[in-house]
C-alpha positions, 0 to 999 in steps of 0.5 A, spaced: 785 232 661 790 233 668 794 239 667 801 238 667 804 244 670 811 243 667 813 247 661 815 244 655 823 245 653 820 250 647 816 254 652 821 254 658 826 257 653 821 262 651 820 264 658 827 265 659 828 269 653 823 274 655 825 274 662 832 276 660 829 281 656 825 284 661 830 285 666 836 287 661 832 292 656 825 294 660 827 294 667 833 300 666 828 304 662 821 303 663 821 308 670 823 314 666 817 312 661 813 311 666 814 318 670 813 322 664 807 318 661 811 316 655 809 310 650 816 306 650 816 306 642 823 303 642 821 297 647 815 296 643 819 295 637 824 290 640 818 286 642 816 286 635 823 284 633 822 278 638 816 276 635 812 277 641 806 280 638 806 274 633 806 268 639 799 265 638 798 266 630 800 261 625 806 262 621 802 263 614 800 270 617 807 272 620 806 269 627 810 265 631 806 258 630 805 258 638 799 258 642 795 262 648 800 259 653 806 262 650 803 269 650 801 268 657 808 266 659 811 272 655 806 277 659 807 274 666 815 275 665 814 282 662 809 284 668 814 281 673 818 288 671 812 292 668 805 292 667 805 298 662 809 294 657 805 287 658 798 291 657 801 293 650 802 286 648 796 283 651 792 289 648 795 288 641 795 281 641 788 279 645 784 285 643 787 288 637 790 282 632 786 276 635 779 278 632 782 279 625 784 272 626 778 269 629 773 272 625 776 275 619 776 273 612 782 270 608 783 277 605 782 281 612 787 276 615 792 277 609 792 284 609 792 286 617 795 280 621 803 280 618 803 287 620 800 286 627 804 280 628 811 283 627 809 289 631 809 294 625 802 296 627 798 295 633 791 294 633 785 296 638 779 293 641 773 299 641 768 296 645 767 300 651 763 306 651 762 312 656 755 310 658 755 302 658 762 299 661 760 292 663 754 292 659 757 291 653 750 289 650 748 296 651 752 299 645 750 306 642 755 307 637 751 305 630 753 303 623 748 304 617 750 301 610 750 306 605 748 302 599 749 307 594 757 307 596 757 300 599 760 303 605 759 303 613 757 310 616 759 310 623 757 314 629 759 314 636 764 314 642 768 309 645 772 310 651 778 307 655 781 304 649 788 301 649 793 302 644 788 306 640 792 313 639 800 311 638 804 313 632 803 306 630 796 304 631 793 301 625 786 299 626 781 299 631 775 294 631 769 297 633 762 294 635 756 298 633 749 297 632 747 295 625 740 294 625 734 291 629 732 283 630 725 281 629 724 281 636 727 289 636 733 287 640 739 291 637 744 287 632 751 289 634 756 288 629 764 288 628 767 293 623 775 294 622 776 302 622 783 304 619 787 309 623 787 316 619 780 315 616 776 321 616 771 323 621 775 318 626 778 322 632 783 320 637 782 324 644 789 326 648 791 320 652 787 319 659 791 322 665 791 315 669 793 312 676 797 307 673 799 304 667 802 310 665 807 308 660 801 305 656 796 308 651 789 309 653 784 314 649 777 316 648 775 315 640 769 318 637 766 317 630 763 322 626 760 319 619 766 315 619 766 311 612 769 305 611 768 299 605 762 294 607 768 289 606 771 291 613 765 288 616 769 283 621 765 276 621 757 276 620 753 282 621 749 282 628 754 277 631 759 282 633 757 282 641 758 274 641 764 275 637 767 279 643 764 275 648 769 270 646 775 275 645 774 277 652 774 270 655 780 269 652 783 275 654 781 274 661 787 268 661 792 273 658 790 279 664 790 273 669 797 271 666 799 279 667 796 279 674 800 273 676 806 277 673 805 283 677 804 279 684 810 275 682 814 281 681 812 284 688 815 277 691 821 278 687 822 286 689 820 284 697 825 278 697 831 282 695 829 288 699 828 284 705 835 281 705 839 287 704 835 292 708 837 292 715 834 295 721 835 294 729 842 291 727 839 285 722 836 284 715 828 285 716 828 279 713 830 275 719 823 278 722 818 272 722 813 278 721 816 279 714 817 272 712 810 270 713 808 276 709 813 274 703 811 267 704 803 268 703 805 273 697 809 267 694 803 262 695 798 267 692 802 268 686 804 260 685 796 259 686 794 264 680 799 261 676 796 254 676 789 258 675 791 261 669 795 256 666 789 251 667 785 255 663 790 256 657 791 249 657 783 248 656 783 253 651 789 250 647 786 243 647 779 246 645 776 244 651 771 249 655 774 254 659 769 260 660 769 259 667 776 257 668 778 263 665 773 267 670 776 264 676 783 265 674 782 273 672 778 274 679 783 270 683 789 273 680 787 280 679 785 280 687 791 277 689 795 282 685 792 288 689 794 284 695 801 283 694 802 290 691 799 292 698 804 288 702 810 289 698 809 297 699 808 295 706 815 291 707 818 297 703 816 302 708 817 309 706 821 307 700 815 303 697 812 310 697 817 313 692 816 312 685 824 310 684 822 303 687 818 298 682 813 296 688 810 303 687 809 302 680 806 295 682 801 298 687 799 304 682 798 298 676 794 293 680 788 296 681 786 296 674 786 289 674 780 288 678 776 292 673 779 291 666 776 286 661 771 284 666 770 287 673 771 282 679 763 283 680 762 280 673 767 275 674 763 272 679 756 273 675 760 269 670 762 263 675 755 263 678 752 262 671 757 257 669 755 253 676 748 253 674 745 259 678 740 264 675 737 270 677 
């Protein structure tokens, strides 16, 4: 099916609404949150009231009845202004709520999704561990079933977990080894752990290079007990489930990266028209014009890539390679655009009061989170039929 890059009227109205919110509500406040490493509860609550956390979920579970394209549109518009707010939404939807929607029982969906969709609570995705970052199959966290009490007993550590320690975090879905297969390989399962469960400890926030207004923490589990009914999906299928979630999440991260890249264009264009040097605006210099033209080219191409992947997902077509392509390209050009925007701004680009300084600090993680650039290249090569 050929991709029609034009948005429907409904999607365009959503884009304009989020664009207005980003510029009128987020932009004036986020710099102070960012500088003080504070989570923007007020902004997140407003996002919840707007229905952004429920965009791709059915109305029967409290969602907006939209799709993954709608989520990507919202993420791109938010990231044009700030990535901390955008990643809070991305993680809350793609990683927090989506596993429950994709793999949960009807009871789990009705218990958790309405509150997740409204933004009343946030969910988190407990996959990464200190000694097995990209090697998610090397999970060391364990969960054994205590048949006497019909409870899972969880022990282990997770790291770099977004939205895991806020005042409104409601649950973390954790991957853990729950047994061994006939071949001796670990059986990895997914288990819902509600916040506040005894033995579930949330560490203080990390000191990060960027995304300073988002919440990222290490989690530890010491004989954490949750009901057997908290198993998410089939036992032993947790790794496969989360690979699917990561494929989808890469589209969302690509949309976020595209937004950051476009935000660099926005800021550089405005600055080039008003900043004067040697008697004229710096935008009159061909060197600056070419930089901004290249930045716009990269952002435009990245937008086509993530929308193509989202379109395939929405229409039920294979999208794994397209998601990896979009994530790889958009994250790398976001770094390129952030570097060029900082250069265009000169000394002001090094000052935190200018948005491009935030964008420069926020861009690098996009080449790492939800699959490094190297992992994306491995996935693409594999989809092309290369092995080794």
